[in-house]
PDB file of N, CA, C and O in Angstrom:
ATOM      1  N   VAL A   1     -24.090  -7.025 -13.621  1.00  0.00           N
ATOM      2  CA  VAL A   1     -25.147  -7.120 -12.632  1.00  0.00           C
ATOM      3  C   VAL A   1     -24.718  -6.445 -11.328  1.00  0.00           C
ATOM      4  O   VAL A   1     -25.454  -5.626 -10.780  1.00  0.00           O
ATOM      5  N   LEU A   2     -23.545  -6.785 -10.841  1.00  0.00           N
ATOM      6  CA  LEU A   2     -23.076  -6.207  -9.580  1.00  0.00           C
ATOM      7  C   LEU A   2     -22.906  -4.695  -9.690  1.00  0.00           C
ATOM      8  O   LEU A   2     -23.187  -3.966  -8.739  1.00  0.00           O
ATOM      9  N   ALA A   3     -22.448  -4.224 -10.843  1.00  0.00           N
ATOM     10  CA  ALA A   3     -22.287  -2.780 -11.035  1.00  0.00           C
ATOM     11  C   ALA A   3     -23.633  -2.080 -10.893  1.00  0.00           C
ATOM     12  O   ALA A   3     -23.704  -0.974 -10.356  1.00  0.00           O
ATOM     13  N   GLY A   4     -24.690  -2.708 -11.364  1.00  0.00           N
ATOM     14  CA  GLY A   4     -26.025  -2.135 -11.229  1.00  0.00           C
ATOM     15  C   GLY A   4     -26.487  -2.115  -9.783  1.00  0.00           C
ATOM     16  O   GLY A   4     -27.086  -1.140  -9.330  1.00  0.00           O
ATOM     17  N   VAL A   5     -26.210  -3.189  -9.058  1.00  0.00           N
ATOM     18  CA  VAL A   5     -26.587  -3.281  -7.648  1.00  0.00           C
ATOM     19  C   VAL A   5     -25.860  -2.217  -6.830  1.00  0.00           C
ATOM     20  O   VAL A   5     -26.434  -1.624  -5.916  1.00  0.00           O
ATOM     21  N   LEU A   6     -24.593  -1.982  -7.168  1.00  0.00           N
ATOM     22  CA  LEU A   6     -23.782  -0.998  -6.442  1.00  0.00           C
ATOM     23  C   LEU A   6     -23.960   0.417  -6.985  1.00  0.00           C
ATOM     24  O   LEU A   6     -23.273   1.346  -6.561  1.00  0.00           O
ATOM     25  N   ASN A   7     -24.884   0.569  -7.921  1.00  0.00           N
ATOM     26  CA  ASN A   7     -25.160   1.868  -8.546  1.00  0.00           C
ATOM     27  C   ASN A   7     -23.902   2.443  -9.205  1.00  0.00           C
ATOM     28  O   ASN A   7     -23.633   3.642  -9.123  1.00  0.00           O
ATOM     29  N   GLN A   8     -23.143   1.566  -9.858  1.00  0.00           N
ATOM     30  CA  GLN A   8     -21.916   1.940 -10.570  1.00  0.00           C
ATOM     31  C   GLN A   8     -22.018   1.459 -12.020  1.00  0.00           C
ATOM     32  O   GLN A   8     -21.096   0.819 -12.526  1.00  0.00           O
ATOM     33  N   LYS A   9     -23.111   1.758 -12.677  1.00  0.00           N
ATOM     34  CA  LYS A   9     -23.362   1.235 -14.019  1.00  0.00           C
ATOM     35  C   LYS A   9     -22.283   1.632 -15.016  1.00  0.00           C
ATOM     36  O   LYS A   9     -22.052   0.916 -15.990  1.00  0.00           O
ATOM     37  N   ASP A  10     -21.623   2.753 -14.790  1.00  0.00           N
ATOM     38  CA  ASP A  10     -20.554   3.176 -15.692  1.00  0.00           C
ATOM     39  C   ASP A  10     -19.333   2.265 -15.586  1.00  0.00           C
ATOM     40  O   ASP A  10     -18.427   2.351 -16.415  1.00  0.00           O
ATOM     41  N   ARG A  11     -19.298   1.397 -14.581  1.00  0.00           N
ATOM     42  CA  ARG A  11     -18.168   0.478 -14.396  1.00  0.00           C
ATOM     43  C   ARG A  11     -18.530  -0.966 -14.733  1.00  0.00           C
ATOM     44  O   ARG A  11     -17.805  -1.889 -14.361  1.00  0.00           O
ATOM     45  N   ALA A  12     -19.624  -1.165 -15.418  1.00  0.00           N
ATOM     46  CA  ALA A  12     -20.054  -2.518 -15.759  1.00  0.00           C
ATOM     47  C   ALA A  12     -19.064  -3.197 -16.699  1.00  0.00           C
ATOM     48  O   ALA A  12     -18.898  -4.415 -16.644  1.00  0.00           O
ATOM     49  N   ASP A  13     -18.414  -2.433 -17.550  1.00  0.00           N
ATOM     50  CA  ASP A  13     -17.412  -2.972 -18.473  1.00  0.00           C
ATOM     51  C   ASP A  13     -16.035  -2.665 -17.908  1.00  0.00           C
ATOM     52  O   ASP A  13     -15.657  -1.499 -17.801  1.00  0.00           O
ATOM     53  N   TRP A  14     -15.284  -3.692 -17.548  1.00  0.00           N
ATOM     54  CA  TRP A  14     -13.982  -3.505 -16.893  1.00  0.00           C
ATOM     55  C   TRP A  14     -13.020  -2.698 -17.750  1.00  0.00           C
ATOM     56  O   TRP A  14     -12.128  -2.038 -17.218  1.00  0.00           O
ATOM     57  N   ARG A  15     -13.186  -2.739 -19.069  1.00  0.00           N
ATOM     58  CA  ARG A  15     -12.265  -2.002 -19.944  1.00  0.00           C
ATOM     59  C   ARG A  15     -12.406  -0.499 -19.783  1.00  0.00           C
ATOM     60  O   ARG A  15     -11.488   0.249 -20.118  1.00  0.00           O
ATOM     61  N   LYS A  16     -13.536  -0.053 -19.277  1.00  0.00           N
ATOM     62  CA  LYS A  16     -13.742   1.380 -19.051  1.00  0.00           C
ATOM     63  C   LYS A  16     -13.179   1.823 -17.703  1.00  0.00           C
ATOM     64  O   LYS A  16     -13.181   3.014 -17.393  1.00  0.00           O
ATOM     65  N   CYS A  17     -12.702   0.883 -16.907  1.00  0.00           N
ATOM     66  CA  CYS A  17     -12.191   1.181 -15.567  1.00  0.00           C
ATOM     67  C   CYS A  17     -10.670   1.257 -15.518  1.00  0.00           C
ATOM     68  O   CYS A  17     -10.095   1.400 -14.439  1.00  0.00           O
ATOM     69  N   LYS A  18     -10.020   1.166 -16.656  1.00  0.00           N
ATOM     70  CA  LYS A  18      -8.559   1.172 -16.683  1.00  0.00           C
ATOM     71  C   LYS A  18      -8.009   2.485 -16.150  1.00  0.00           C
ATOM     72  O   LYS A  18      -8.576   3.554 -16.378  1.00  0.00           O
ATOM     73  N   LEU A  19      -6.907   2.383 -15.445  1.00  0.00           N
ATOM     74  CA  LEU A  19      -6.217   3.553 -14.911  1.00  0.00           C
ATOM     75  C   LEU A  19      -4.841   3.642 -15.549  1.00  0.00           C
ATOM     76  O   LEU A  19      -4.329   2.666 -16.098  1.00  0.00           O
ATOM     77  N   SER A  20      -4.257   4.816 -15.469  1.00  0.00           N
ATOM     78  CA  SER A  20      -2.889   4.958 -15.958  1.00  0.00           C
ATOM     79  C   SER A  20      -1.944   4.267 -14.979  1.00  0.00           C
ATOM     80  O   SER A  20      -2.323   3.978 -13.844  1.00  0.00           O
ATOM     81  N   LYS A  21      -0.736   4.009 -15.411  1.00  0.00           N
ATOM     82  CA  LYS A  21       0.259   3.361 -14.552  1.00  0.00           C
ATOM     83  C   LYS A  21       0.506   4.207 -13.304  1.00  0.00           C
ATOM     84  O   LYS A  21       0.620   3.670 -12.202  1.00  0.00           O
ATOM     85  N   ASP A  22       0.591   5.530 -13.473  1.00  0.00           N
ATOM     86  CA  ASP A  22       0.814   6.421 -12.328  1.00  0.00           C
ATOM     87  C   ASP A  22      -0.341   6.356 -11.331  1.00  0.00           C
ATOM     88  O   ASP A  22      -0.118   6.377 -10.121  1.00  0.00           O
ATOM     89  N   GLU A  23      -1.578   6.278 -11.836  1.00  0.00           N
ATOM     90  CA  GLU A  23      -2.739   6.178 -10.948  1.00  0.00           C
ATOM     91  C   GLU A  23      -2.725   4.856 -10.182  1.00  0.00           C
ATOM     92  O   GLU A  23      -3.048   4.817  -8.995  1.00  0.00           O
ATOM     93  N   GLU A  24      -2.350   3.776 -10.863  1.00  0.00           N
ATOM     94  CA  GLU A  24      -2.267   2.472 -10.202  1.00  0.00           C
ATOM     95  C   GLU A  24      -1.216   2.484  -9.098  1.00  0.00           C
ATOM     96  O   GLU A  24      -1.448   1.965  -8.006  1.00  0.00           O
ATOM     97  N   ILE A  25      -0.072   3.073  -9.385  1.00  0.00           N
ATOM     98  CA  ILE A  25       1.004   3.152  -8.388  1.00  0.00           C
ATOM     99  C   ILE A  25       0.545   3.959  -7.182  1.00  0.00           C
ATOM    100  O   ILE A  25       0.791   3.563  -6.043  1.00  0.00           O
ATOM    101  N   GLN A  26      -0.117   5.082  -7.418  1.00  0.00           N
ATOM    102  CA  GLN A  26      -0.591   5.928  -6.324  1.00  0.00           C
ATOM    103  C   GLN A  26      -1.626   5.193  -5.475  1.00  0.00           C
ATOM    104  O   GLN A  26      -1.590   5.271  -4.247  1.00  0.00           O
ATOM    105  N   MET A  27      -2.546   4.482  -6.124  1.00  0.00           N
ATOM    106  CA  MET A  27      -3.556   3.721  -5.381  1.00  0.00           C
ATOM    107  C   MET A  27      -2.904   2.634  -4.533  1.00  0.00           C
ATOM    108  O   MET A  27      -3.312   2.411  -3.394  1.00  0.00           O
ATOM    109  N   ALA A  28      -1.896   1.957  -5.079  1.00  0.00           N
ATOM    110  CA  ALA A  28      -1.199   0.908  -4.332  1.00  0.00           C
ATOM    111  C   ALA A  28      -0.482   1.494  -3.122  1.00  0.00           C
ATOM    112  O   ALA A  28      -0.518   0.916  -2.036  1.00  0.00           O
ATOM    113  N   GLU A  29       0.164   2.632  -3.304  1.00  0.00           N
ATOM    114  CA  GLU A  29       0.860   3.281  -2.188  1.00  0.00           C
ATOM    115  C   GLU A  29      -0.127   3.724  -1.110  1.00  0.00           C
ATOM    116  O   GLU A  29       0.140   3.561   0.081  1.00  0.00           O
ATOM    117  N   ASP A  30      -1.257   4.278  -1.520  1.00  0.00           N
ATOM    118  CA  ASP A  30      -2.285   4.693  -0.558  1.00  0.00           C
ATOM    119  C   ASP A  30      -2.810   3.491   0.222  1.00  0.00           C
ATOM    120  O   ASP A  30      -3.031   3.575   1.430  1.00  0.00           O
ATOM    121  N   PHE A  31      -3.007   2.376  -0.475  1.00  0.00           N
ATOM    122  CA  PHE A  31      -3.482   1.158   0.175  1.00  0.00           C
ATOM    123  C   PHE A  31      -2.467   0.669   1.198  1.00  0.00           C
ATOM    124  O   PHE A  31      -2.828   0.325   2.324  1.00  0.00           O
ATOM    125  N   LYS A  32      -1.207   0.638   0.808  1.00  0.00           N
ATOM    126  CA  LYS A  32      -0.146   0.190   1.717  1.00  0.00           C
ATOM    127  C   LYS A  32      -0.092   1.051   2.970  1.00  0.00           C
ATOM    128  O   LYS A  32       0.047   0.532   4.077  1.00  0.00           O
ATOM    129  N   LYS A  33      -0.200   2.358   2.801  1.00  0.00           N
ATOM    130  CA  LYS A  33      -0.161   3.274   3.946  1.00  0.00           C
ATOM    131  C   LYS A  33      -1.357   3.048   4.860  1.00  0.00           C
ATOM    132  O   LYS A  33      -1.223   3.088   6.083  1.00  0.00           O
ATOM    133  N   GLY A  34      -2.525   2.812   4.272  1.00  0.00           N
ATOM    134  CA  GLY A  34      -3.739   2.620   5.047  1.00  0.00           C
ATOM    135  C   GLY A  34      -3.739   1.347   5.881  1.00  0.00           C
ATOM    136  O   GLY A  34      -4.418   1.275   6.906  1.00  0.00           O
ATOM    137  N   PHE A  35      -2.979   0.341   5.448  1.00  0.00           N
ATOM    138  CA  PHE A  35      -2.975  -0.940   6.140  1.00  0.00           C
ATOM    139  C   PHE A  35      -1.632  -1.272   6.770  1.00  0.00           C
ATOM    140  O   PHE A  35      -1.389  -2.419   7.143  1.00  0.00           O
ATOM    141  N   GLU A  36      -0.764  -0.287   6.890  1.00  0.00           N
ATOM    142  CA  GLU A  36       0.555  -0.490   7.492  1.00  0.00           C
ATOM    143  C   GLU A  36       0.489  -1.116   8.878  1.00  0.00           C
ATOM    144  O   GLU A  36       1.263  -2.017   9.199  1.00  0.00           O
ATOM    145  N   GLU A  37      -0.429  -0.639   9.684  1.00  0.00           N
ATOM    146  CA  GLU A  37      -0.498  -1.109  11.068  1.00  0.00           C
ATOM    147  C   GLU A  37      -0.898  -2.583  11.168  1.00  0.00           C
ATOM    148  O   GLU A  37      -0.688  -3.203  12.210  1.00  0.00           O
ATOM    149  N   PHE A  38      -1.464  -3.147  10.113  1.00  0.00           N
ATOM    150  CA  PHE A  38      -1.887  -4.547  10.124  1.00  0.00           C
ATOM    151  C   PHE A  38      -0.857  -5.470   9.485  1.00  0.00           C
ATOM    152  O   PHE A  38      -1.075  -6.679   9.413  1.00  0.00           O
ATOM    153  N   ASP A  39       0.257  -4.921   9.021  1.00  0.00           N
ATOM    154  CA  ASP A  39       1.287  -5.705   8.339  1.00  0.00           C
ATOM    155  C   ASP A  39       2.061  -6.536   9.359  1.00  0.00           C
ATOM    156  O   ASP A  39       2.756  -5.974  10.206  1.00  0.00           O
ATOM    157  N   PRO A  40       1.955  -7.867   9.293  1.00  0.00           N
ATOM    158  CA  PRO A  40       2.653  -8.714  10.266  1.00  0.00           C
ATOM    159  C   PRO A  40       4.173  -8.729  10.058  1.00  0.00           C
ATOM    160  O   PRO A  40       4.906  -9.165  10.945  1.00  0.00           O
ATOM    161  N   ASN A  41       4.647  -8.269   8.925  1.00  0.00           N
ATOM    162  CA  ASN A  41       6.085  -8.249   8.632  1.00  0.00           C
ATOM    163  C   ASN A  41       6.756  -6.961   9.079  1.00  0.00           C
ATOM    164  O   ASN A  41       7.947  -6.767   8.836  1.00  0.00           O
ATOM    165  N   ARG A  42       6.025  -6.102   9.714  1.00  0.00           N
ATOM    166  CA  ARG A  42       6.551  -4.810  10.145  1.00  0.00           C
ATOM    167  C   ARG A  42       7.257  -4.896  11.438  1.00  0.00           C
ATOM    168  O   ARG A  42       7.758  -3.888  11.936  1.00  0.00           O
TER     169      ARG A  42
END
C-alpha cells in the first residue's frame, strides 16, 4: 500500500529491493558522511 502511495510500485515486494553487499556498504558510508555533523560522539 505504501509503495503505491509513494509511487514506488516496483518496490512493493521487499525481496525485489535487495542490494549487493557492496551496495549496502556504500549506502551506509554515504549515510554516515551525510550525518557526521550531527554525531554526538564526534
